[in-house]
N, C-alpha and C positions, 0 to 999 in steps of 0.2 A: 504494500500500500504506500502511496505517496506521502512524503513528509508534508506536514501542514503548511510549511513555508515555501513549498515548491511554487515557482512562478507559473501562473496559468492565465496570463493576461490575454493572449491571442490564441483562439482555438479555431484552427483552420479545418473546415469540413470539406471532404471530397467523397464522391460516390465510392462505395465499397468495391466496385468492379472496374474502376478506372486506373489501371496500373500505370498508364502513361503520365498521370498527374502526380504520381508519388515522388518522383525524383525532384521535381520543382518544389513540392511541399516540404520535403525533408531538407532541401537546401535553403529554405527560407528562414526567417527569424521567428517563425511561429513557436510559441511555447508548447503548444499541444496540437496534435493532428488527430482528427477523428474520422474514421472510415464509416460511411453511412449505409445502412441497409434499409432505411425508411423512406423519407420523402423524395430523395433523389433518384429512386428506382421505380420503374413501372412494376405492377403486380407480377407480370410474367418473368421479370428479371430476378426477383427476390431469392428464389431458391438457389439458382445457379450462382448468384452473387456471393453466397456464403463461401463456397469453395474458392472463388476468385479472391475474396478478402483474405482467406487463409493463405493462399499463395503469395499475396502481397506482403503479409506479415512475415512469412518465412523467408522471403527473398531479400530482406533488408535487416540491417542492424538498427535498433531503435534506442540505443543507449543515450543519445543526445536529445531525444524528444519524449514528451509524455504521449503515450499512444492510447487512444480510446476508440470505441466503436459504438454506433447507435443501433439498437435493435428496433424491431417494429413494436407497436403498442401491445399491451397485454390483452387488448380486446380483439386482436387479429389472430389468424391461424398460423402465423409465421414465428411468433416471438420465442416460443420455447425451444425450437430448433435453432434459432439465431443464437441462443445461449449455449445449448448442448454441443452443437457441432463446432462452433468457433472456440469455445473455452476448452473443450477436450483436445482440440488440435493445437491451439496457440495461446492458451490461457495464461501461461507463465510469462508471456511477453506483454499482455494487456494490462494497462494500469487502471483504467476505469471503463465502465459500461454506462452509456447514456440511455435512460428509459424515457421515451417520449409520451406526451399526452397523459401524464400521471393525474388521475382523478381523485385519488385518496391514498391513505397510508397502506391499504391492502395491496395496491399495485407494487409498491416498493418491497413490502414484506414477502410477497409471492416471488418476486425476482430474487430477492436475497436468499430465500429458502432453496430455490432451485440451484442458485450459484453454489451454495454450501454443499449441496449433494454432489454436484459435478466436481467441485474441488476436492471433496473427500475421496471420490472414486479415482481421481487423478493422482492422489497423494501429493497434491501441490504443496511446495515448500517455499514459495516466493512471496507468501503473504496473500491475504484475501484481495480480490479485485474490488475496487471502490465503485460507488454508484453516483451518478448525477441524475437528478430528477428534473425533467423538463415540464414546466407549468404552462399549459397552452389552452386551457379550457376554463369556463366559469366555475365548473365543479371543482377543478383542481385548485383554483384560486381561493375558493370558499374553504377548502380543507388544508390550506398551505401550511399552517402551523403544525398540524398533526403529521403532515407529510414530512416536514423538516426534521421531526423527531422519530421517524418511523424505523430507522435502522442505524446501527453503528457503522455500516458500510457507507452511508451517505457522506459525500464530500462537498457537493455543490447543488444549488438550485439554479436552473436556467429558465429565463423568461422567453416564451415563444410568441412574439407579437402577432404574426400573421394568422395563425390558427386561433389565437385568443380573440382577435377581432371578429373572426367568423363565428366563434362560439357565443359571443355576446350580441351578435347581430349589429355590429358597428357599421353604419351606413355612410359615414363621411371620412375623408382622409384627414391627415394631420393638418394640412393647410387650411381646412375649413373650421377646425376646432379652435375656439378662443382661449387657448392655454396650452400647456404641455399635454399632448394627446395621451401619453403613456404614464403620466406622473403617478397616478393611483396604483396601477398594478406593479409598476417598478418599485414603488415604495413598499408595497406589501411583500414582495419577494425579498427585498433587501432586509426588511425587518425580521421576517421569518428565518432567513438564513443566519442572521446575526444571533437570533435567539438560540440557535442550535450549534453555533460555531462553525457554520458552513460558508463556503464561497458563494457569492452572488454573481451570476454571469448574465450579461445582456444578450439578447437575441440578435440575429443577423440584420444588417442593413442591406436590402436586396439590390440596390443600384450601386454597382462598384464605381460608377463614374461621378456620383454625387459626393464629391470629397468634402464640400462644406457641410452638407447635411450629416454626413458620417462623423465629421469632427464634432459637430454640435451634439449628436447622440452620445458619443463617447464621453464628452465633457459632462453632460447632464447625468449620465449613469455613474460616472466616477464621483460626482458630487453627492449622489445618493448612497454611496458606500459600496458600489460594485467593484469587483476585483478584476474583471476582464469581460471580453465580448467574443461571441462567435463571428468569424470572418468567412466570407465566401470567395475572396479573391486575394492573392498575395499582396496586391498593391495596398490593401487596407491594414496590413500588419504593422507597418511603421507607426501609423497614427495610434493604433491601439496600444502598442508597447510603450509609446511615449506618454499618452494620457494616463494610463493605468500604472505608471511608475512614479515614485516620489520625485519631486524636483530636487535639484542640488540643495536648495535652501531648506526644504522639508527634511531631507536626509541629514543635513548638518545639525539641525535643531534636535531631531530624534536621537542622533548620536550623543549630543550633549545631555539630553534628558537621561539616557541610559547610563552614561558615565557618572553623572551627578548622583543618580539614585544608588548605583552600585558602590560608589565610593563614600557615601554618607554613613556615618556610624549609626548603629541600630537605635540608639537613644536620641538621635538628632533628626531634624526634619529636612528632607531634601527639597531643594527649590531651584527654579530656573526663571530668570527674568522677573523675579519677585513673586512668582507663583509656586505654590506647593505642588510637588510631584507626588501624586497618590499612586496606588497600585495599578489602577486602570490606565492612567496616563503612561506609566512605565511599560505596561504590557503592550499598549498601542505603539509606543515608540520602538519597542523591540521588533514588532512586526514590520514597521517602516524601515528600520535598519536592515532587517533581513532582506526585504524586497530591494532596498537600495544596493546592497552588496551584490545580490544576484543580477541586478540590472546595471551594474558597474557605475553606480552613482556615488559610491564610497570607495 
């Protein structure tokens, strides 16, 4: 299982049967690559795509990338074989499994139970595969707090804006709405993720040529506490990695907070710039320092 401080700012998705895209993806600066068995494939491709995904995983070394894959939803006929066939073949290489259209905690618990059975049968010794829950429906949003606490395997909540809009019957685009179109669901996902110690990941911006809109989306999500974002094109990676990394100023201040807190005697009060450093401030600063070190800001 991944370290809780592993950078997962940019999560680049590619179809699970597109071997020609893998080289470019692995050569990019994406923190995570996920191979998709769900929305990017037609129904007739899904079964054969599993073996193609397995071939892709076996053909490359993934030591420099977080590797995930997305199964089909638990309300489909494909999901359990998506787990059994792939995990039995290459499970020791997979870091996380993305569960789409999660409607309640039972979806996560069901996947976690099947994963445990497969890993036991494999005799897996690389640690359990983590889970990311994709929140894309009104039902899932309504149950998001319970979902966030559904399994120890959970590492992240991912917001899926397109399917969520369809689920609630949203009839207008962001340009017509007098405010931030996604502020409410984004905030709910971020809050639920924080309550369970999970990452919050923003959904894709589907127009790779809309650089201004993409920058604005990343900035808004970062301000709401998000840790990263799904990207659908390598050109989006630089923006995501920059926005979801601490600035040099933020990294420097976090380092000073950590140093002051750790060097202060136990019976004294640690402070920075005239403000008391409490345990929560210290823990947040440690996370910022970790991110800054990994993103070469310190």
